[in-house]
N, CA and C atoms of all chains as a GROMACS GRO file, in nm:
protein
  597
    1MET      N    1   0.085  -0.118   0.009
    1MET     CA    2  -0.005  -0.001   0.004
    1MET      C    3   0.083   0.125  -0.001
    2THR      N    4   0.057   0.213  -0.090
    2THR     CA    5   0.136   0.338  -0.097
    2THR      C    6   0.045   0.456  -0.042
    3ILE      N    7   0.113   0.542   0.039
    3ILE     CA    8   0.042   0.652   0.097
    3ILE      C    9   0.102   0.772   0.015
    4ALA      N   10   0.000   0.852  -0.038
    4ALA     CA   11   0.036   0.969  -0.112
    4ALA      C   12  -0.001   1.090  -0.031
    5LEU      N   13   0.107   1.168   0.014
    5LEU     CA   14   0.074   1.287   0.090
    5LEU      C   15   0.148   1.398   0.015
    6THR      N   16   0.087   1.511   0.014
    6THR     CA   17   0.146   1.631  -0.031
    6THR      C   18   0.255   1.674   0.062
    7HIS      N   19   0.339   1.773   0.022
    7HIS     CA   20   0.436   1.824   0.102
    7HIS      C   21   0.374   1.888   0.225
    8PHE      N   22   0.262   1.966   0.210
    8PHE     CA   23   0.203   2.017   0.331
    8PHE      C   24   0.136   1.919   0.420
    9SER      N   25   0.061   1.825   0.374
    9SER     CA   26  -0.002   1.726   0.456
    9SER      C   27   0.098   1.651   0.522
   10ALA      N   28   0.206   1.611   0.455
   10ALA     CA   29   0.315   1.529   0.527
   10ALA      C   30   0.366   1.610   0.646
   11ALA      N   31   0.392   1.744   0.624
   11ALA     CA   32   0.444   1.823   0.725
   11ALA      C   33   0.347   1.829   0.843
   12VAL      N   34   0.220   1.842   0.832
   12VAL     CA   35   0.116   1.848   0.928
   12VAL      C   36   0.111   1.718   1.006
   13VAL      N   37   0.102   1.607   0.933
   13VAL     CA   38   0.105   1.478   0.998
   13VAL      C   39   0.236   1.469   1.084
   14PHE      N   40   0.351   1.501   1.037
   14PHE     CA   41   0.482   1.486   1.100
   14PHE      C   42   0.470   1.569   1.238
   15ALA      N   43   0.409   1.698   1.217
   15ALA     CA   44   0.408   1.790   1.330
   15ALA      C   45   0.312   1.734   1.431
   16PHE      N   46   0.205   1.674   1.396
   16PHE     CA   47   0.105   1.616   1.489
   16PHE      C   48   0.163   1.517   1.575
   17PHE      N   49   0.226   1.408   1.515
   17PHE     CA   50   0.275   1.292   1.597
   17PHE      C   51   0.397   1.334   1.669
   18THR      N   52   0.482   1.418   1.621
   18THR     CA   53   0.603   1.450   1.684
   18THR      C   54   0.569   1.549   1.808
   19SER      N   55   0.471   1.630   1.797
   19SER     CA   56   0.428   1.719   1.906
   19SER      C   57   0.370   1.635   2.014
   20ILE      N   58   0.298   1.528   1.996
   20ILE     CA   59   0.248   1.445   2.096
   20ILE      C   60   0.363   1.390   2.175
   21VAL      N   61   0.462   1.329   2.107
   21VAL     CA   62   0.586   1.270   2.179
   21VAL      C   63   0.655   1.380   2.254
   22PHE      N   64   0.677   1.490   2.194
   22PHE     CA   65   0.750   1.602   2.260
   22PHE      C   66   0.662   1.642   2.395
   23GLY      N   67   0.541   1.660   2.384
   23GLY     CA   68   0.470   1.704   2.493
   23GLY      C   69   0.471   1.602   2.610
   24ILE      N   70   0.453   1.468   2.582
   24ILE     CA   71   0.464   1.368   2.683
   24ILE      C   72   0.596   1.365   2.753
   25THR      N   73   0.702   1.368   2.676
   25THR     CA   74   0.836   1.344   2.724
   25THR      C   75   0.902   1.475   2.780
   26GLN      N   76   0.863   1.589   2.730
   26GLN     CA   77   0.938   1.705   2.791
   26GLN      C   78   0.888   1.773   2.909
   27LYS      N   79   0.757   1.756   2.948
   27LYS     CA   80   0.696   1.819   3.059
   27LYS      C   81   0.641   1.715   3.161
   28ASN      N   82   0.609   1.764   3.283
   28ASN     CA   83   0.566   1.674   3.388
   28ASN      C   84   0.415   1.657   3.403
   29SER      N   85   0.339   1.766   3.430
   29SER     CA   86   0.207   1.746   3.448
   29SER      C   87   0.118   1.751   3.315
   30THR      N   88   0.011   1.695   3.325
   30THR     CA   89  -0.077   1.676   3.207
   30THR      C   90  -0.101   1.811   3.137
   31ARG      N   91  -0.146   1.906   3.217
   31ARG     CA   92  -0.169   2.043   3.165
   31ARG      C   93  -0.046   2.098   3.091
   32GLU      N   94   0.067   2.085   3.156
   32GLU     CA   95   0.201   2.135   3.079
   32GLU      C   96   0.220   2.055   2.954
   33GLN      N   97   0.191   1.918   2.962
   33GLN     CA   98   0.214   1.844   2.836
   33GLN      C   99   0.126   1.890   2.716
   34VAL      N  100  -0.003   1.912   2.756
   34VAL     CA  101  -0.098   1.949   2.652
   34VAL      C  102  -0.051   2.083   2.585
   35ILE      N  103  -0.022   2.179   2.685
   35ILE     CA  104   0.010   2.318   2.629
   35ILE      C  105   0.145   2.302   2.550
   36TYR      N  106   0.242   2.232   2.601
   36TYR     CA  107   0.376   2.226   2.534
   36TYR      C  108   0.353   2.155   2.382
   37GLY      N  109   0.264   2.045   2.392
   37GLY     CA  110   0.239   1.973   2.265
   37GLY      C  111   0.171   2.072   2.159
   38LEU      N  112   0.069   2.148   2.206
   38LEU     CA  113  -0.001   2.241   2.119
   38LEU      C  114   0.106   2.354   2.080
   39ARG      N  115   0.192   2.400   2.163
   39ARG     CA  116   0.290   2.494   2.118
   39ARG      C  117   0.383   2.441   2.005
   40CYS      N  118   0.432   2.314   2.036
   40CYS     CA  119   0.514   2.253   1.936
   40CYS      C  120   0.450   2.244   1.800
   41PHE      N  121   0.315   2.201   1.807
   41PHE     CA  122   0.248   2.190   1.677
   41PHE      C  123   0.228   2.311   1.600
   42ALA      N  124   0.203   2.421   1.685
   42ALA     CA  125   0.184   2.557   1.626
   42ALA      C  126   0.322   2.599   1.558
   43MET      N  127   0.426   2.572   1.636
   43MET     CA  128   0.565   2.606   1.587
   43MET      C  129   0.609   2.541   1.460
   44PHE      N  130   0.571   2.411   1.459
   44PHE     CA  131   0.608   2.331   1.345
   44PHE      C  132   0.524   2.377   1.221
   45VAL      N  133   0.398   2.404   1.229
   45VAL     CA  134   0.309   2.439   1.119
   45VAL      C  135   0.344   2.585   1.076
   46GLY      N  136   0.362   2.666   1.190
   46GLY     CA  137   0.400   2.806   1.156
   46GLY      C  138   0.529   2.812   1.082
   47GLY      N  139   0.619   2.724   1.120
   47GLY     CA  140   0.753   2.714   1.047
   47GLY      C  141   0.734   2.684   0.913
   48VAL      N  142   0.640   2.596   0.874
   48VAL     CA  143   0.614   2.556   0.736
   48VAL      C  144   0.579   2.680   0.649
   49PHE      N  145   0.481   2.757   0.707
   49PHE     CA  146   0.427   2.880   0.649
   49PHE      C  147   0.548   2.982   0.627
   50VAL      N  148   0.633   2.997   0.736
   50VAL     CA  149   0.735   3.105   0.726
   50VAL      C  150   0.840   3.052   0.616
   51ALA      N  151   0.879   2.922   0.622
   51ALA     CA  152   0.966   2.874   0.522
   51ALA      C  153   0.917   2.884   0.385
   52GLY      N  154   0.775   2.858   0.373
   52GLY     CA  155   0.719   2.867   0.240
   52GLY      C  156   0.726   3.003   0.185
   53TRP      N  157   0.691   3.102   0.267
   53TRP     CA  158   0.695   3.242   0.219
   53TRP      C  159   0.839   3.284   0.193
   54LEU      N  160   0.931   3.248   0.270
   54LEU     CA  161   1.078   3.278   0.243
   54LEU      C  162   1.112   3.216   0.110
   55MET      N  163   1.079   3.098   0.077
   55MET     CA  164   1.118   3.031  -0.042
   55MET      C  165   1.053   3.116  -0.166
   56TRP      N  166   0.929   3.157  -0.143
   56TRP     CA  167   0.850   3.235  -0.240
   56TRP      C  168   0.926   3.375  -0.280
   57LEU      N  169   0.980   3.432  -0.167
   57LEU     CA  170   1.060   3.553  -0.179
   57LEU      C  171   1.188   3.530  -0.250
   58ILE      N  172   1.258   3.424  -0.218
   58ILE     CA  173   1.382   3.391  -0.272
   58ILE      C  174   1.368   3.367  -0.428
   59ARG      N  175   1.254   3.306  -0.455
   59ARG     CA  176   1.233   3.259  -0.600
   59ARG      C  177   1.200   3.382  -0.692
   60ARG      N  178   1.165   3.491  -0.632
   60ARG     CA  179   1.123   3.615  -0.706
   60ARG      C  180   1.245   3.688  -0.753
   61MET      N  181   3.777   1.640   5.573
   61MET     CA  182   3.883   1.601   5.480
   61MET      C  183   3.829   1.553   5.346
   62PRO      N  184   3.877   1.614   5.244
   62PRO     CA  185   3.812   1.573   5.120
   62PRO      C  186   3.827   1.431   5.096
   63GLY      N  187   3.726   1.380   5.026
   63GLY     CA  188   3.725   1.232   4.973
   63GLY      C  189   3.702   1.131   5.097
   64LYS      N  190   3.675   1.182   5.207
   64LYS     CA  191   3.653   1.098   5.322
   64LYS      C  192   3.516   1.144   5.390
   65VAL      N  193   3.445   1.039   5.448
   65VAL     CA  194   3.325   1.065   5.512
   65VAL      C  195   3.355   1.124   5.648
   66ALA      N  196   3.307   1.232   5.692
   66ALA     CA  197   3.328   1.305   5.810
   66ALA      C  198   3.285   1.208   5.926
   67ALA      N  199   3.345   1.215   6.041
   67ALA     CA  200   3.315   1.126   6.158
   67ALA      C  201   3.170   1.147   6.199
   68GLY      N  202   3.105   1.039   6.224
   68GLY     CA  203   2.958   1.051   6.275
   68GLY      C  204   2.860   1.063   6.166
   69LYS      N  205   2.904   1.067   6.033
   69LYS     CA  206   2.809   1.077   5.924
   69LYS      C  207   2.827   0.961   5.834
   70THR      N  208   2.709   0.907   5.775
   70THR     CA  209   2.717   0.800   5.684
   70THR      C  210   2.719   0.856   5.543
   71ALA      N  211   2.788   0.767   5.459
   71ALA     CA  212   2.788   0.809   5.308
   71ALA      C  213   2.656   0.825   5.255
   72SER      N  214   2.632   0.926   5.188
   72SER     CA  215   2.498   0.959   5.132
   72SER      C  216   2.464   0.861   5.017
   73ALA      N  217   2.339   0.824   5.019
   73ALA     CA  218   2.292   0.720   4.912
   73ALA      C  219   2.258   0.814   4.792
   74PRO      N  220   2.266   0.755   4.666
   74PRO     CA  221   2.231   0.842   4.554
   74PRO      C  222   2.093   0.880   4.555
   75GLU      N  223   2.072   1.011   4.510
   75GLU     CA  224   1.934   1.069   4.514
   75GLU      C  225   1.831   0.988   4.439
   76TYR      N  226   1.871   0.924   4.324
   76TYR     CA  227   1.781   0.844   4.241
   76TYR      C  228   1.849   0.700   4.216
   77PRO      N  229   1.830   0.621   4.311
   77PRO     CA  230   1.894   0.496   4.301
   77PRO      C  231   1.851   0.412   4.183
   78LEU      N  232   1.944   0.336   4.117
   78LEU     CA  233   1.917   0.258   4.000
   78LEU      C  234   1.841   0.130   4.043
   79THR      N  235   1.717   0.124   3.991
   79THR     CA  236   1.637   0.010   4.027
   79THR      C  237   1.616  -0.096   3.906
   80ASN      N  238   1.563  -0.207   3.924
   80ASN     CA  239   1.538  -0.304   3.816
   80ASN      C  240   1.433  -0.239   3.708
   81GLU      N  241   1.350  -0.166   3.771
   81GLU     CA  242   1.240  -0.092   3.686
   81GLU      C  243   1.307   0.006   3.595
   82ALA      N  244   1.404   0.076   3.644
   82ALA     CA  245   1.471   0.179   3.569
   82ALA      C  246   1.556   0.119   3.453
   83ILE      N  247   1.589  -0.015   3.456
   83ILE     CA  248   1.658  -0.079   3.352
   83ILE      C  249   1.562  -0.151   3.261
   84ILE      N  250   1.448  -0.210   3.308
   84ILE     CA  251   1.352  -0.277   3.233
   84ILE      C  252   1.262  -0.187   3.152
   85ALA      N  253   1.222  -0.082   3.209
   85ALA     CA  254   1.124   0.012   3.147
   85ALA      C  255   1.184   0.074   3.010
   86PRO      N  256   1.308   0.126   3.016
   86PRO     CA  257   1.355   0.176   2.867
   86PRO      C  258   1.378   0.074   2.785
   87LEU      N  259   1.431  -0.048   2.831
   87LEU     CA  260   1.457  -0.151   2.719
   87LEU      C  261   1.323  -0.206   2.665
   88LEU      N  262   1.222  -0.217   2.745
   88LEU     CA  263   1.083  -0.255   2.697
   88LEU      C  264   1.034  -0.142   2.598
   89GLY      N  265   1.050  -0.016   2.642
   89GLY     CA  266   1.006   0.095   2.559
   89GLY      C  267   1.075   0.093   2.423
   90TRP      N  268   1.206   0.055   2.424
   90TRP     CA  269   1.280   0.057   2.293
   90TRP      C  270   1.220  -0.052   2.203
   91VAL      N  271   1.206  -0.181   2.266
   91VAL     CA  272   1.162  -0.289   2.187
   91VAL      C  273   1.020  -0.259   2.123
   92ILE      N  274   0.928  -0.222   2.211
   92ILE     CA  275   0.785  -0.199   2.178
   92ILE      C  276   0.766  -0.046   2.221
   93PRO      N  277   0.753   0.048   2.123
   93PRO     CA  278   0.736   0.190   2.165
   93PRO      C  279   0.618   0.203   2.252
   94GLY      N  280   0.636   0.275   2.365
   94GLY     CA  281   0.529   0.304   2.460
   94GLY      C  282   0.507   0.200   2.565
   95ALA      N  283   0.573   0.079   2.548
   95ALA     CA  284   0.557  -0.024   2.647
   95ALA      C  285   0.629   0.006   2.773
   96GLY      N  286   0.726   0.083   2.776
   96GLY     CA  287   0.799   0.128   2.895
   96GLY      C  288   0.699   0.203   2.991
   97HIS      N  289   0.632   0.290   2.925
   97HIS     CA  290   0.533   0.372   3.008
   97HIS      C  291   0.426   0.279   3.056
   98ILE      N  292   0.373   0.201   2.972
   98ILE     CA  293   0.258   0.109   3.008
   98ILE      C  294   0.312   0.018   3.132
   99TYR      N  295   0.439  -0.024   3.122
   99TYR     CA  296   0.489  -0.110   3.231
   99TYR      C  297   0.499  -0.040   3.352
  100LEU      N  298   0.514   0.098   3.350
  100LEU     CA  299   0.519   0.185   3.468
  100LEU      C  300   0.385   0.230   3.505
  101LYS      N  301   0.283   0.174   3.446
  101LYS     CA  302   0.130   0.206   3.476
  101LYS      C  303   0.098   0.351   3.432
  102ARG      N  304   0.174   0.413   3.330
  102ARG     CA  305   0.135   0.538   3.274
  102ARG      C  306   0.065   0.502   3.137
  103TYR      N  307  -0.056   0.444   3.167
  103TYR     CA  308  -0.127   0.388   3.039
  103TYR      C  309  -0.157   0.480   2.927
  104VAL      N  310  -0.210   0.597   2.958
  104VAL     CA  311  -0.244   0.693   2.866
  104VAL      C  312  -0.127   0.741   2.777
  105ARG      N  313  -0.014   0.769   2.851
  105ARG     CA  314   0.098   0.824   2.784
  105ARG      C  315   0.165   0.714   2.702
  106GLY      N  316   0.166   0.592   2.752
  106GLY     CA  317   0.215   0.490   2.682
  106GLY      C  318   0.146   0.454   2.555
  107LEU      N  319   0.012   0.467   2.566
  107LEU     CA  320  -0.076   0.435   2.446
  107LEU      C  321  -0.052   0.542   2.337
  108LEU      N  322  -0.044   0.672   2.385
  108LEU     CA  323  -0.028   0.783   2.288
  108LEU      C  324   0.108   0.770   2.225
  109LEU      N  325   0.211   0.726   2.297
  109LEU     CA  326   0.350   0.717   2.241
  109LEU      C  327   0.345   0.605   2.150
  110LEU      N  328   0.278   0.492   2.176
  110LEU     CA  329   0.268   0.380   2.089
  110LEU      C  330   0.202   0.419   1.952
  111ILE      N  331   0.089   0.488   1.966
  111ILE     CA  332   0.015   0.524   1.843
  111ILE      C  333   0.100   0.612   1.758
  112SER      N  334   0.155   0.722   1.824
  112SER     CA  335   0.246   0.820   1.759
  112SER      C  336   0.357   0.755   1.674
  113ILE      N  337   0.439   0.673   1.746
  113ILE     CA  338   0.558   0.620   1.691
  113ILE      C  339   0.528   0.509   1.583
  114PHE      N  340   0.429   0.427   1.617
  114PHE     CA  341   0.376   0.334   1.513
  114PHE      C  342   0.333   0.407   1.385
  115ALA      N  343   0.255   0.514   1.404
  115ALA     CA  344   0.201   0.583   1.298
  115ALA      C  345   0.307   0.642   1.207
  116MET      N  346   0.399   0.709   1.277
  116MET     CA  347   0.521   0.769   1.205
  116MET      C  348   0.597   0.670   1.119
  117PHE      N  349   0.621   0.550   1.187
  117PHE     CA  350   0.700   0.444   1.114
  117PHE      C  351   0.631   0.392   0.996
  118PHE      N  352   0.493   0.352   1.015
  118PHE     CA  353   0.426   0.278   0.911
  118PHE      C  354   0.381   0.395   0.792
  119ILE      N  355   0.363   0.509   0.831
  119ILE     CA  356   0.327   0.611   0.731
  119ILE      C  357   0.467   0.628   0.640
  120GLY      N  358   0.576   0.629   0.720
  120GLY     CA  359   0.708   0.633   0.650
  120GLY      C  360   0.722   0.527   0.550
  121LEU      N  361   0.687   0.401   0.590
  121LEU     CA  362   0.706   0.296   0.501
  121LEU      C  363   0.593   0.298   0.381
  122GLY      N  364   0.485   0.350   0.416
  122GLY     CA  365   0.372   0.359   0.321
  122GLY      C  366   0.418   0.468   0.209
  123MET      N  367   0.496   0.555   0.255
  123MET     CA  368   0.548   0.661   0.144
  123MET      C  369   0.676   0.604   0.069
  124ASN      N  370   0.693   0.470   0.089
  124ASN     CA  371   0.808   0.409   0.018
  124ASN      C  372   0.936   0.456   0.072
  125GLY      N  373   0.940   0.489   0.199
  125GLY     CA  374   1.066   0.525   0.274
  125GLY      C  375   1.162   0.415   0.289
  126ARG      N  376   1.286   0.438   0.284
  126ARG     CA  377   1.390   0.334   0.290
  126ARG      C  378   1.431   0.298   0.434
  127ILE      N  379   1.451   0.167   0.454
  127ILE     CA  380   1.508   0.127   0.581
  127ILE      C  381   1.653   0.103   0.569
  128TYR      N  382   1.742   0.174   0.665
  128TYR     CA  383   1.876   0.169   0.641
  128TYR      C  384   1.926   0.034   0.701
  129LYS      N  385   2.053  -0.008   0.654
  129LYS     CA  386   2.109  -0.131   0.705
  129LYS      C  387   2.242  -0.093   0.766
  130PRO      N  388   2.282  -0.186   0.866
  130PRO     CA  389   2.407  -0.141   0.938
  130PRO      C  390   2.528  -0.119   0.857
  131ASN      N  391   2.531  -0.195   0.740
  131ASN     CA  392   2.670  -0.198   0.667
  131ASN      C  393   2.641  -0.100   0.540
  132GLY      N  394   2.597   0.023   0.576
  132GLY     CA  395   2.587   0.120   0.465
  132GLY      C  396   2.709   0.170   0.408
  133GLY      N  397   2.812   0.178   0.489
  133GLY     CA  398   2.934   0.232   0.439
  133GLY      C  399   2.946   0.384   0.450
  134ASP      N  400   2.855   0.450   0.391
  134ASP     CA  401   2.851   0.606   0.395
  134ASP      C  402   2.825   0.650   0.536
  135ILE      N  403   2.882   0.756   0.580
  135ILE     CA  404   2.850   0.810   0.718
  135ILE      C  405   2.702   0.848   0.738
  136LEU      N  406   2.643   0.904   0.628
  136LEU     CA  407   2.500   0.931   0.632
  136LEU      C  408   2.412   0.816   0.650
  137ASP      N  409   2.464   0.705   0.574
  137ASP     CA  410   2.380   0.582   0.591
  137ASP      C  411   2.388   0.519   0.734
  138ILE      N  412   2.518   0.537   0.794
  138ILE     CA  413   2.526   0.487   0.938
  138ILE      C  414   2.447   0.569   1.028
  139LEU      N  415   2.430   0.700   1.009
  139LEU     CA  416   2.344   0.790   1.081
  139LEU      C  417   2.200   0.751   1.068
  140GLY      N  418   2.168   0.728   0.938
  140GLY     CA  419   2.029   0.680   0.912
  140GLY      C  420   1.995   0.545   0.994
  141PHE      N  421   2.094   0.455   0.986
  141PHE     CA  422   2.074   0.334   1.053
  141PHE      C  423   2.049   0.356   1.207
  142VAL      N  424   2.129   0.443   1.259
  142VAL     CA  425   2.120   0.476   1.406
  142VAL      C  426   1.974   0.525   1.439
  143GLY      N  427   1.922   0.616   1.351
  143GLY     CA  428   1.793   0.666   1.376
  143GLY      C  429   1.692   0.541   1.368
  144ASP      N  430   1.702   0.475   1.256
  144ASP     CA  431   1.605   0.362   1.222
  144ASP      C  432   1.595   0.265   1.346
  145VAL      N  433   1.708   0.227   1.392
  145VAL     CA  434   1.723   0.123   1.487
  145VAL      C  435   1.656   0.168   1.622
  146GLY      N  436   1.642   0.297   1.637
  146GLY     CA  437   1.566   0.355   1.756
  146GLY      C  438   1.427   0.299   1.772
  147ALA      N  439   1.377   0.254   1.658
  147ALA     CA  440   1.230   0.211   1.670
  147ALA      C  441   1.231   0.068   1.713
  148GLY      N  442   1.342   0.012   1.752
  148GLY     CA  443   1.348  -0.126   1.813
  148GLY      C  444   1.287  -0.235   1.745
  149GLY      N  445   1.183  -0.287   1.797
  149GLY     CA  446   1.109  -0.407   1.746
  149GLY      C  447   1.062  -0.376   1.599
  150LEU      N  448   1.010  -0.249   1.583
  150LEU     CA  449   0.956  -0.218   1.441
  150LEU      C  450   1.067  -0.228   1.340
  151TYR      N  451   1.185  -0.185   1.372
  151TYR     CA  452   1.303  -0.191   1.281
  151TYR      C  453   1.323  -0.338   1.248
  152PHE      N  454   1.338  -0.425   1.347
  152PHE     CA  455   1.374  -0.566   1.321
  152PHE      C  456   1.262  -0.629   1.253
  153LEU      N  457   1.135  -0.594   1.282
  153LEU     CA  458   1.019  -0.644   1.198
  153LEU      C  459   1.031  -0.608   1.063
  154ALA      N  460   1.060  -0.479   1.024
  154ALA     CA  461   1.067  -0.444   0.891
  154ALA      C  462   1.188  -0.508   0.817
  155ARG      N  463   1.300  -0.537   0.891
  155ARG     CA  464   1.408  -0.607   0.823
  155ARG      C  465   1.372  -0.749   0.799
  156MET      N  466   1.302  -0.816   0.894
  156MET     CA  467   1.261  -0.952   0.872
  156MET      C  468   1.164  -0.968   0.755
  157MET      N  469   1.070  -0.867   0.745
  157MET     CA  470   0.972  -0.876   0.638
  157MET      C  471   1.009  -0.812   0.496
  158ASP      N  472   1.143  -0.758   0.511
  158ASP     CA  473   1.202  -0.712   0.390
  158ASP      C  474   1.126  -0.589   0.343
  159TRP      N  475   1.070  -0.503   0.429
  159TRP     CA  476   1.006  -0.387   0.398
  159TRP      C  477   1.101  -0.269   0.389
  160GLY      N  478   1.069  -0.166   0.326
  160GLY     CA  479   1.155  -0.045   0.312
  160GLY      C  480   1.272  -0.066   0.210
  161ASN      N  481   1.238  -0.156   0.110
  161ASN     CA  482   1.344  -0.179   0.008
  161ASN      C  483   1.303  -0.126  -0.124
  162ALA      N  484   1.199  -0.043  -0.135
  162ALA     CA  485   1.150   0.014  -0.253
  162ALA      C  486   1.257   0.110  -0.314
  163LEU      N  487   1.293   0.092  -0.442
  163LEU     CA  488   1.386   0.184  -0.502
  163LEU      C  489   1.306   0.303  -0.568
  164ALA      N  490   1.255   0.386  -0.484
  164ALA     CA  491   1.180   0.500  -0.526
  164ALA      C  492   1.260   0.623  -0.500
  165ALA      N  493   1.291   0.698  -0.608
  165ALA     CA  494   1.371   0.820  -0.607
  165ALA      C  495   1.275   0.942  -0.630
  166ASN      N  496   1.189   0.965  -0.534
  166ASN     CA  497   1.103   1.088  -0.544
  166ASN      C  498   1.090   1.146  -0.405
  167ALA      N  499   1.020   1.260  -0.406
  167ALA     CA  500   1.016   1.348  -0.287
  167ALA      C  501   0.945   1.273  -0.176
  168ALA      N  502   0.833   1.197  -0.207
  168ALA     CA  503   0.762   1.128  -0.107
  168ALA      C  504   0.842   1.020  -0.036
  169ALA      N  505   0.919   0.948  -0.115
  169ALA     CA  506   0.999   0.848  -0.062
  169ALA      C  507   1.113   0.909   0.038
  170ASP      N  508   1.160   1.024   0.001
  170ASP     CA  509   1.250   1.107   0.089
  170ASP      C  510   1.182   1.143   0.219
  171TYR      N  511   1.055   1.194   0.214
  171TYR     CA  512   0.973   1.212   0.341
  171TYR      C  513   0.967   1.095   0.412
  172GLY      N  514   0.932   0.981   0.344
  172GLY     CA  515   0.906   0.857   0.411
  172GLY      C  516   1.029   0.816   0.494
  173LYS      N  517   1.138   0.823   0.434
  173LYS     CA  518   1.270   0.794   0.500
  173LYS      C  519   1.284   0.873   0.629
  174THR      N  520   1.252   1.010   0.614
  174THR     CA  521   1.262   1.089   0.731
  174THR      C  522   1.166   1.056   0.846
  175PHE      N  523   1.046   1.020   0.809
  175PHE     CA  524   0.950   0.980   0.895
  175PHE      C  525   0.993   0.856   0.978
  176ILE      N  526   1.062   0.758   0.905
  176ILE     CA  527   1.105   0.636   0.973
  176ILE      C  528   1.216   0.660   1.067
  177ILE      N  529   1.316   0.756   1.024
  177ILE     CA  530   1.427   0.787   1.112
  177ILE      C  531   1.377   0.864   1.230
  178VAL      N  532   1.280   0.958   1.214
  178VAL     CA  533   1.238   1.043   1.323
  178VAL      C  534   1.148   0.946   1.426
  179ALA      N  535   1.081   0.855   1.373
  179ALA     CA  536   1.009   0.754   1.458
  179ALA      C  537   1.111   0.688   1.554
  180GLY      N  538   1.222   0.643   1.495
  180GLY     CA  539   1.322   0.587   1.581
  180GLY      C  540   1.378   0.684   1.683
  181LEU      N  541   1.411   0.807   1.641
  181LEU     CA  542   1.466   0.906   1.734
  181LEU      C  543   1.363   0.942   1.850
  182LEU      N  544   1.235   0.951   1.809
  182LEU     CA  545   1.132   0.982   1.906
  182LEU      C  546   1.123   0.863   2.010
  183ASN      N  547   1.150   0.740   1.957
  183ASN     CA  548   1.141   0.624   2.054
  183ASN      C  549   1.258   0.626   2.152
  184PHE      N  550   1.375   0.680   2.104
  184PHE     CA  551   1.479   0.691   2.195
  184PHE      C  552   1.450   0.786   2.314
  185ILE      N  553   1.388   0.894   2.276
  185ILE     CA  554   1.344   1.003   2.370
  185ILE      C  555   1.233   0.936   2.468
  186ALA      N  556   1.142   0.861   2.406
  186ALA     CA  557   1.039   0.795   2.494
  186ALA      C  558   1.099   0.692   2.590
  187ALA      N  559   1.207   0.628   2.545
  187ALA     CA  560   1.275   0.521   2.632
  187ALA      C  561   1.339   0.595   2.746
  188ALA      N  562   1.405   0.719   2.709
  188ALA     CA  563   1.481   0.789   2.818
  188ALA      C  564   1.376   0.839   2.921
  189ASP      N  565   1.265   0.880   2.869
  189ASP     CA  566   1.165   0.940   2.956
  189ASP      C  567   1.118   0.823   3.054
  190ALA      N  568   1.094   0.705   3.006
  190ALA     CA  569   1.061   0.585   3.093
  190ALA      C  570   1.157   0.562   3.194
  191HIS      N  571   1.288   0.576   3.158
  191HIS     CA  572   1.399   0.561   3.250
  191HIS      C  573   1.382   0.658   3.370
  192HIS      N  574   1.360   0.792   3.332
  192HIS     CA  575   1.342   0.891   3.433
  192HIS      C  576   1.228   0.875   3.518
  193ILE      N  577   1.108   0.824   3.466
  193ILE     CA  578   1.002   0.803   3.549
  193ILE      C  579   1.028   0.693   3.645
  194ALA      N  580   1.090   0.588   3.598
  194ALA     CA  581   1.126   0.472   3.692
  194ALA      C  582   1.225   0.517   3.797
  195LEU      N  583   1.311   0.608   3.770
  195LEU     CA  584   1.402   0.662   3.872
  195LEU      C  585   1.342   0.743   3.970
  196GLY      N  586   1.227   0.813   3.934
  196GLY     CA  587   1.157   0.909   4.018
  196GLY      C  588   1.184   1.042   3.999
  197LYS      N  589   1.259   1.069   3.891
  197LYS     CA  590   1.292   1.210   3.848
  197LYS      C  591   1.170   1.281   3.792
  198LYS      N  592   1.074   1.205   3.735
  198LYS     CA  593   0.960   1.259   3.684
  198LYS      C  594   0.831   1.194   3.724
  199PRO      N  595   0.724   1.260   3.746
  199PRO     CA  596   0.600   1.188   3.806
  199PRO      C  597   0.544   1.103   3.688
   0.00000   0.00000   0.00000
């Protein structure tokens, strides 16, 4: 079975699962873990947009 | 006097003594992602780790990601192997089943390879976390 993901969807899936592991392993309380996981996810996805716009500017 | 226990005092025990659990939990967590946490009765954390690492690994394989072998020769291949082997049992299962051998040279296969390596690296972090929980450094 082959999974076909676009660059963006692959980045979001990667961010989702990686953020879960980071949240669980890097913080102690459940609340801290959820907040850290959400922050990581936002940083990953935000980073995709920032990198995308940077590449668009470089290409021009 | 440096290096000697002062009179009337006993030598202090280590703050986090190494127990059997602190050895078994990370090893179990390495072989089966999340199992170290489940062994330590952190069921929700263990299940989430298991789902996340399994998903990363199998999505990577589904994207025709490559599984590195120990005798790659190239330094980057060796680093890729170190990342892959972090997935423990999943890596050995993939080698036994001959998965990750697709000769696909496209962007998706490159992402797939990265997913598999990162799944292994995340499992190393999860195993270290299980070790810290077993030691009592983390609740």
